[in-house]
C-alpha positions in Angstrom: -16.2 24.3 21.6 -15.3 20.8 23.0 -16.4 18.4 25.1 -14.6 19.0 28.5 -15.3 22.9 27.7 -19.2 22.2 27.9 -18.4 19.7 30.3 -17.1 22.8 32.4 -19.6 25.0 31.3 -22.7 23.3 32.5 -20.6 22.1 35.5 -19.7 25.7 36.8 -24.2 26.9 35.7 -25.7 24.5 37.2 -22.9 24.7 40.7 -23.9 28.9 40.6 -27.3 27.6 41.0 -27.2 24.9 43.3 -25.2 26.9 45.6 -22.6 24.0 46.9 -20.4 23.9 49.4 -17.2 24.1 48.8 -17.0 20.3 49.5 -19.3 19.2 47.2 -18.3 21.6 44.4 -15.0 19.7 44.7 -16.5 16.4 44.8 -18.3 17.2 41.3 -15.6 18.8 39.9 -14.0 14.9 40.6 -16.6 13.9 38.5 -16.8 15.9 35.7 -12.9 15.3 35.2 -13.7 11.5 35.7 -16.2 11.2 33.9 -13.7 13.0 30.9 -10.6 10.7 31.7 -12.1 8.0 30.7 -13.3 8.5 27.6 -9.4 9.7 27.0 -9.2 13.7 27.8 -5.2 13.9 28.1 -6.1 17.0 29.9 -9.3 15.3 31.8 -6.5 12.0 33.4 -3.7 14.8 34.5 -6.3 16.8 36.3 -7.9 13.6 37.9 -4.4 12.6 39.1 -3.9 15.9 40.5 -7.4 15.3 42.9 -5.9 11.7 44.0 -2.6 13.5 44.4 -3.5 15.9 46.9 -7.0 15.0 47.8 -9.6 17.3 47.1 -12.4 16.0 46.6 -11.4 11.7 47.1 -9.1 10.2 49.7 -6.1 11.2 49.2 -4.0 8.3 46.7 -0.8 8.4 45.4 -0.9 5.2 42.7 -4.2 6.1 41.7 -2.5 9.9 40.4 0.4 8.1 38.9 -2.0 5.8 37.6 -4.1 9.3 35.7 0.0 10.8 35.1 0.7 7.6 33.3 -2.6 7.6 31.2 -2.4 10.9 30.2 1.4 11.0 29.0 0.5 7.9 26.9 -2.8 10.3 25.3 -0.7 13.4 24.9 
């Protein structure tokens, strides 16, 4: 199982048990993607770009969205 798949499974199990609200769930999803993105996982970097572009879980930031998109492109 890949690191990202392990992260998703851990995240899902923990969040369902905690009964997090939607904003808390989005923040947790962001934190997991950011941790994987910082370890050069291209898919996580690309997904992190979407968080910044849409403002889901974090403040909208076009500069950060572009930065993570370019990092994902460089790794892939």
